[in-house]
N, C-alpha and C positions, 0 to 999 in steps of 0.2 A: 426437562423432558416430561411430557404429559402421558401417563400410563392409562388413566381413565379419568372420569369426572371428579374423582376424589383422591387420586393417588398420583404423586408427582415427585420429581427430583429437582433440586435447585442448588445454587451456589450462594455462599455468603457474599453479599454485595460489597465491592471495594476490596476484596481479598485478592492479592496478586499471586497467591500460591499456585493457582491453576495455570496461569500464563507461564510462570517460571518452570513449572513441571513440564509443560509442553515443549519448552525450549530445550530442557535437559533430555527429554525423550528423543526429540529430533536429532540432537547431537549424538546420543548414544546409539540410536538405530542406524543413523547415517554412517557412523564410524565402524559399523560391523563390516570389516573388509571382505569377509567371505559370506556376505549376506545371502546370496542365492544358494550356496552350498549349505550354509547353516540352516536355512529354511527347509531345504530338502531333507535334511537329517533330523529335523525337529518334529517330534510326534507327541504333542502334549495330551495329557489325559484330562478328563472332566474334573474341574476344580482347580486346574493349574492357572496361575496368574501369568500372563504373557504380555508382550507388546503386539498389538494388532493394528493393521493398516485399515482404516475405515473406508468403506467402498465409496462414500459420497465425496470425499475430499482428498483421498490418498495420503492422509496424515497418520502418524503413529500415536496410539493411545494405549493406556494400560487397560487390560481386560481380563476377565476370568472366563475360562472355557465352560460353557453350560451344557454342550452336547456335541455329538459328532455323528454324521450320517452321510453316506455316499461320498466320502472324501471331503466333505465340507464341515466347517466348525461354526457352531453358534456361540457367539461371545457376548458378554455383558461388560460394557465400558464402566469401570469403577468410578470415574471422575465426572460422568455425564448422565448415567442412568439409562442409556438406550442400549439396544442390541443390534447385532449385525450377523450375517452369515457370510463367511469368507473361506477362501481356499487356503491350503497349508502354506502356500508361497507368500501369504500376507501375514504370517505369524513369525515371531522371533522370540527367543528366550529373553526374559526381562532382567536387566541389571539389578542385582539384589539391593543396591543402594537406592533404587527407585521403586522398590516393592512396597506393598501396603504395610509391612512391618516397620519400614523406615519412614514412609510418608503415607498417612492415612488416606482413605478414599475421600475425594473432594466433593462427590455428589451427596447432598443431604436428602435422605428419603423422608417424605412427608405425606400425611393424609389429612384431609379436611375433617376436623374433629366431629364425631358423632353422626356422620353422614354415610348413607348407603346408596350406591349407584349401580346401574346395570353395566354389563360388559360391552364396551363399544364395538367389539368385533362380532357380537351376536345379536344386538338389539338396537333398534333405531333410537330409543330413549337414551341408551348408554352412549351412542355416538353423538347425540345432541349435547349430552352433559359434558363429554370430553371436549367438544368444540367450544362450548361456553367457557369452560375452565381455561382453555387455550387462549380465547379472546381476552380473558381477564388477566392472564398472568404470563403467557409464553413470551420469552424474550424481554420481559419487563422487570424493572426493580419494584418490589412490593414489600410490605411488612408482613411478617408472620408472628402471631402471638401464640406461643407454645402453651397448650392446655394440658398436655400429658406426654410422657415418653414411654414407649413400650418396645423392648428388644431392639433398640437402636433407631426406631421410627418415631419421628416427631408428629404428634397429633395437634394440628394447629387451626387457628382461625386466620384465614388469609384476608388481608385488608388492602383494598384498592382505594387509597385516600382514606376517607372516613367510612367507606362502605364495607360491610362484611360480605365477602364472596360466598361464604357458607350460607348466610341467610338468603342471599339472592338465588343461589342454586335451589334451595328448598322452596322459596316463594314462586319460582318459575316452574315448579313441578319436575325438576331435573334430578332431584335427590330426595331420598326419604330420611327420616330421623331415626336413629337407633331407639329401640324400645326401652332399653335399660341403660342407666348411667349411675355413677356414684353420687353421693350427696354433694360433694364439692362441685360437681358439674351441673347441679340442678338448675341454677339460674340461667346458665348458658343454654341448656337443653330446653328449658321452658320457652325461651325466646324463639328457638328454632321450631318448636312445636306450634307456636302461634303462626309462624310463616307457613308451616305445613297445613294448618287448618285453612288458611287463606287459599292455598293452592288446591286443596280438596274442594272447597266451596266453588271455586272458579273452574274446576275440571281441567286444570293445566297439566301438561306433561303426562307423567305416569298415572295421574288421577283422571285422565280424560274419559275413562269408561266407568268412573265412579270409585267408591272406596275399594281399596285392594288389600286383601289379607296377605301377610308375608308368606304363608304356605301355599298360595295359589300357584306361583311359578317363580323361578329364579329371576325372571325378567320383570317381576313386580306386577304381574297381571297380563292382560292381553297385549301382545306386542303391537306397537304402532306400525303402519306401513313404512317401508323405506322411502326416504325422500327421492323424488324422481330424478333430481340432478345432484346426487351426492358427489362430493369432490373425489377425484381419483387418488389424490395424495393429501389426506387431511392434515391440517397443521399440527394436530396433537401427535402425529406419528413421526415428526421430523426431529432431528438432533439440533 
């Protein structure tokens, strides 16, 4: 799942745990003999882990309730990293044997190490960055080199063959490099800053209007015009 041009969720390639979990969920939810009655009586609060039926495929997945409004529930799918808004009839209590205490969340949360990108929902540069990351990684097997871990999030260099996706994002002007880094990360950050200098010199992406100071705007400077034919359902928003 691509959240933005530097934030994504993935699975460990070749791990059969996700498929096995989905089979267990299908069996458990299908066996709920009083399913309709149970769903009608079930009123989960924010933070509750539930079984939720995803709108796009009508399959059951583990999810955590993020919010509730107008009789609808916003849920975050623990094993995929995406979100959905569903009615109460698409929620069921989760069998404790399938809960996160028994089986950990299978979506691995990652960020491209030392990169800053704009919000894809608010800025054309951010949307372009999210599309570029999607093209490089969505639905594909790739290697991630873990550079650091912070509160459960892996900060990684994403490798497409021998190419560093991190460096390419910076070189294309789709991402900026963090201004501070620890000494251990200095060689990696130095290479990224070389790519950033190239993007600045060529006025690519966020640098198209010249050098941008970080405090100019959260969108890294003047926002670029929206593409005339932006896709109605960008690939980075799909499950």
